N, C-alpha and C positions, 0 to 999 in steps of 0.2 A: 093137445100139441098142435102147433102150426104146421103147415106143409113142410116137409123136410128141407126143400130147397130154399126156404126163407130163414132157416136157422143159421147160426154162425158155426164156423169150424170148431170153435172152442166148445160150444154147447153140444154139437153132434158127437164130437169125440168123447165127451163125458157120458152121454147116453149109451154109447157102445161100450165104454170101459165098465160101466155099472151093469151092463147086461139088460138095460131097458129097451134097447134095440139091438138086433143082430147085424153084423157087418154085411151079411148076405142080403138082408132085407134092404139096407141102405143102398148097397151096390146095385141091386135090381131096379130100385126106384130111379137112380140117376142114369143107369144105362138106358132105361126106357125113355127118359127125357132127352138124352143125347141122341139116341137113334131117331126119335121122331122129329126133333128140331133141326138136325144137321142138314137135311136137304135144303132148308130155307136159309140157314146161316153159313154153311160151308166152313164151320169152325174146326172140324176134325178131318184129318186126312186118313186116319185109321182109328177105329174103335175096337178095343181088345176085350170083347165081352167074356170070352172063355178065360183069359188070363186074370181079368178083374174078379170074376166070381171065384176062381181058385184062390186068389189072395185073400178074399173075404172069408171063405170057408176056413182057411188056415187060422185066421184071426179068431173066429168063433170057437174053433177047437182049442186054441191056446187059452182063451178066457175060461172056457169050460173046465180046463185042467188046472186052473188057478194061476196061470201066468198073468202078470200085470202088463197091460197093453200100453203102448207108447202114446206120445202127446198128440198124434194125429190118427188115433185108432178109428178105423173104418171110414175116414174122411176121403171122399172121392176127389181125385186130382187129375189134371191133364199136364202133358209135357210138350213143350215146343219140339217140333220135329227135327231139331238139330242136336238133341240130347240123346246120346246112345242108350238104347234100351234093349236089354238082352232078349232075343227071340222075337222082337217086334220090329217091323219095318221102320227104318230111319232114313229119310230121303233128303232132308233139307229143302223139301218142296222143289226138287230139281230132277229133271229126267236123267241126269248123269249118275244119280244114285238110286234110280228106280230098281226096286227089288232087293236093296241092300238090307240085310238083317244082322245087326251087331252081335258078337258073341259075348258081350259084357255090358254091364250097367255103368253109366256115368256116376261119379261120386254122389251127386245130388239125388240121383235115383236110388242109390243104395241107402242114403240117409232117409229119404221119404219112406221107403219100404221098412226100414228098421223102426221108424216111428209109428208104423201101422197104417200109413196112407195106402189107399187103393188106387192104382193107376188105371184110369178109364180108357185113355188112348193118347194119340199123338196129334198135336194141333197144327193147323195150317199156318203158313208164314210166307213172307217174301223169300224168293229163292236165295239160299245161302245167307239169309238175314240181310239182304241188300234191298232196302226199300222202306217207304214211309206210309204205305197204303194197303199192303197185302195184294196189290194188283199184279205183282211180279211172281206169284206162285205159278209153277209150271202146270198145275192141275186145274184149279178153279179158285176164284177169289173167296176169302172170308168176308162176311157182311156184318154191319153194325146192328146189334139187336134193337137199338132205339129207333132206327129207321133203316131198313135193308137197302135203301137206295144210296146210302152213305157208306164210305169206307170205314173200317174199324181201326185204321192206323196200322203202322208197321214198324219193325218187321214181325213182331209177335202178335199180329192181328187176331189169329185164331184163338190164342190163349186168352186174350182180353175179351173177345166176344163170348167164349165159352163161360168165362167167369161172370161177366155182366149179365148173361142170360140164365145163370144158375144151372147150367148143364153139368157143372162141377162146382165144388166149394172153393176151389182155388187152383192156380196153375203156376208153372215155372216157365219163364221166358229167358232170352238172352238179351243183353243191352250193350251195344257197342257204341252207339252215338245217341241213343234215345229210344231204342226198340222195345223197352218195357214201359218207360214213362209216357211216351207219346200215345201209344194205343190205350194205355190206362186212362189218359185224359179224354181221348175220343170216345171211349166206351163207358166212362164214369165209374172207374174202379180204382182202388188203391194199387199203386205199382211202384216197387222199390228197386233201385239199382244200388247194391251195396258198394262199399269201398273196394277198390281194386285189390284183390288178394283175400278179401274176407270169406269168399265162397270159392271152393276149388273148381277149376275149369276142366278137371280130368273127365274125359268123355263128352265134352262139348266140342262139336265139330267147328274148327276155328274159322273165323272170318279175319279179325285183326287182333293178334294175340296180346298187344300192349293195351288194348281197350276192352276186350270182351269181358263181361261179367254176367253171372246168372242171378236173376232176382224173381221174387214172387209177385203174383197178382192175387188180390183178395177183395172181398166186398166191404171189409172194414179194417181199421188199423190194427186192432188186437189180433185178428186172424193173420194179418201180414207179419206181425211181430212173432207169432208162434211159428209160422213157416220159416222165417229168417233164423230163429233159434235152432231149428232142426237142421237146416242145410249149412250153417256156418261152421267154421273150425278148420284147423290145419289138416292138410292131406299131403303126405310126402310124395304122392305121385304127380303133384303140380308144383313145379319149382317156384312159382310166384305165390303160392299159398302162404298167407300170414300165420305166424306162430302165436299171435296175440290171443289172449283168452277170450272166449265168447261170453258176452254179458247177458244178463237176464233182460231181454228186450221187452218181454210181456209186462214186466212190472213197471215199465215206464208209462204204460197206459193208465191214466188216472192221476198222474202226478201234476202238481200245480205249475202254472206257467209264470207266476209272478217273478219279475226280474229277468226273464228271458229277453235277450236282445235280438231283434230280427232286422236284417239289413235289406231294404228294398232297392233293387237295381233300377235306378231311374231310367236308364237307357232302354230297358225292356218294355216299359209302358209308353215311352215317348216315341219310339221308332218302330214303325211298321207293325204295330199290334192291333188286331181287330178290336173295335170299340166294345163289343160284348165281352171279349176276353178281359179287357182292361177294367170294365165295370165289375165283373165277377171278382177280380183280384182286389180291387179297392174295397168292395164290400167285405171280403174276407179279412182284410187288414183291420177293419173296424171291429170285427169279432175278436181278433187276436188282441187288440188293444183292451177290449173289455175283459179279456181273460188275464190281463196283467202284463202283456208283452210291451216292450219299448220298441218303437219303430224308428229306424234311422236310415238316412240315405247313404248308399255305398255306390262305388263305381268299379266297373271291370273294364278298363279302357282297351284291353287287347281282345276282349270277347268278340268284337266285330270281325276279327280274322278267323274265328273258330271254324266256320264252314270251309274256308280255303285250306286251313291247316288239316282239318279232318279228312278232306277228300284227297289229300296227298299222303298222309300217314296211313290211313285205313286202306286205301287202294294199293299202296305199296306192299303192305303186309298181306293183303288178300292175294295179290299177284304171286307171292311166294307160297302162301298156304294152299291155294287152290291148284298149284302145279301137280299135286299128287293125284288129282282126278284126271286120269288119262285113258281109262278104259282097259288097262292092262290087268289089274288085280281084282277089281270089283266094279259093280255098276255097269253102265251102258258101254258096249263096244260096237263100233261100226267098222267092220273089216273092210280093207281095201287092198290094192295090189302090192303095197309095200308098207313098212312100219311108219314112216313119216305121214303117209296119207291116212293110215288108221288112226294115228294120234289126232290129226287134223279133223277127220270126220267125226270121231268120238266126241271131242271137245266142241266142235262146231255145232253138232246136233244136240249135245247133252246140256250145254249152258244156254240160258236165255239171254235176251238182249242187254239187260241191265248188268248181269254178271260179266258178260263180255266187255261192256263199256268200262267197268271198274278194273278188270284185269288189265286192259290195255292202258288205262290211265296210270295204274300202278307200275306197270312194266316200263312205261315211258319215263316216269319220275325217277326210277332207279337206274336208268340206262346210262351208259358212259357219256360224260359231258353234261349231264343234267342232274346228277345226284346232289351236288352241292347247291345248285340253284333252286331245287325244289324240295326234295326230301329233307336234306340237312337244315335248310332255312325253316321249314315247317316245324322241325323238332325244336329249333331255337325259340320260335314264337310260342310253341307249346309250353316251354319253360316260363315265358313271360306271363302266359295265362295262369299258370300255377302260382306264380308270384303275386298276381292280382288278387287271387283268392286269399293268399296268406295275409296280405295287407287288409283286405276286407274283414277277415276274421279277427283282426286286432280291434275292430270297432263293434263287432256283432258276433252272436253265437251261430246264427243260421242266416243264409241268404235266400231271399224270396224273389221269384220271377214267375211269369206264366210258364206253363209246361210247353205249350205250343203257341205260336203267334196267332193262330186262327182255330176255330172249332173244326170238327170233321167236315169234309167236303164230299161232294157226290162222285160216284164212279166216273172215270174217264175225264174228269176236269183237268187233271195235271199230267196225264200220261205222256203227252207230247212235249212237255216242258220240264226236262230233268232239273233245271236250276230251281224252278219254283218248288219242285218236290224236295230238293235238297234243303231249301230254306225252311222247311217244316221243322227241322231239328236245330234251329238257330239258338234256342235256349237250353236244349238238352246237351248239346255238344261240349260247351265249356267244362261242366263238371266231369264229363267222360275223359276229356283230354287231360284234366288235372288229377284223375284217379279218385275223385271224391264220392262220398255217399250222397244220393239225391233221390227224391221220392215225389211221385204225383199224388196229389190229394184232390178229390172232386170238390169243386167250389161253385156249383150252380149249373144253370142250363140257359141255352140261347132261346130266343123267341120261337124258334122252330122246334124246340124240345130236345136239342142235342147237348150232351154234357160239356162242361168246361172244367179245366184243371189248372191247379197252381203247383209250382215246384218248390219244395224246400230242400236246400242243399246245405250240408255241413262239412266241417273238416274231416279228414280221414278218420274212420272208426267212430263217427258221431251218430251212428244209426239210432242209438237209444234216445238222444236228444231230439232227433227228427221225429221219431215215433211218439215221443211225449207231446210235442207241439201238434202233430197231426191229429192225435187222439182227442186232445182237448178241444181243438177247433171242430172236429167232426161231431163231437157230442153236442156242441152248441148249434152248429149249422144244420145237422140232420140230413145232409144230402145222401148219405149212404143208405138211408131208409127208403129211397125211391128206387123203383125197379122198372125196367122196360116191360111193355105189354107182352103177354104170353104169345109165343108163336106156335104153340102146340095145343 
């Protein structure tokens, strides 16, 4: 048998289900990896060794008594620190929630546990999911396992780093404007943002409620398909949760690509895209052609406004959602001589600079006299972006762009330039604004050995088609077989 961390989730779950490995044995193996590597990577904010071993022991007892184990039996997973986890600190990497321990599990955490997954811990992130580099964590930055001098992307940087370095077999992150896909590209792992409503947001600490979605990280497409199948489905506790039946995503892996139409967004390659990113994308297109795909040019004329639209819509919603963090009921409280000063001190010291910037932007956009000029106009352009995709999908089945305009960058390169940081999400924002399914697929490496990623986007609830295309490409290209050097 190969070392456990080089196996797939599907293989590992099968070994535990058949009793060829015990869940406790697997959990100890990955806890040891996570504990030893985390000082160098900063991927975890909290490692729950006691809880993980207790979950694993329960699984072994169930198997011994004849109970059939679930689809992720014994598979070690990590959770972004904005997913509420019963009895485990959940801080959103913010000082204002320091010490907060939820009394309940998010829907996706319940689903993972029901499927037999073992939660190893909570991963680092940009504070309240606001950032593209993981440099906005209030505690310490997560690092890219391919080269720790580089950022892992954000805001789900810790989850991407932990998955890429095989500290866990997979992880869940949240994606508001690219926070699963972009770190997936930077760290060289599969990263999927489902259609808005496909996965319940119950228990996800909200950033922008009309955009937030939870999605999986995995080292290969089949594993991502299995994770998606486990966490998808209707949940009455989330009013935006879709009632549409969950498809068999895993069976899409291995299906033929002949006749699949892929639309290449020409603007994405022609405007502001790093030459190495463009080269990786064009080489991927040649593989897709050999697999039987038809490549056609499509245009998304309003996508150029996506950054401006996003930073009005998302900040406006964040301004409302984050009003609840005031130091009165939970988290940090900095007492003062009167109530207004206590509010001011608690929020002033509890929130970091980027969160404050976005709260102020959103509050301004919603203020009297500016609502129509900013927020309402942004929503109208959001509709035009959605219509652009509708027209594109009349010509193709999937739309192809780079995931990010450039590969991972070094720490501190863009900290003082918020606009340059915001432009990191220029390709991931349009699918988010349109509520569509989109996925990062690794597609090569730079000369410096840093991963490259391409984004496949489909109509609402087209996850199966995306996984089908990604798996066929992945099997031909083989990038998922490369791993960063061991840091432990």
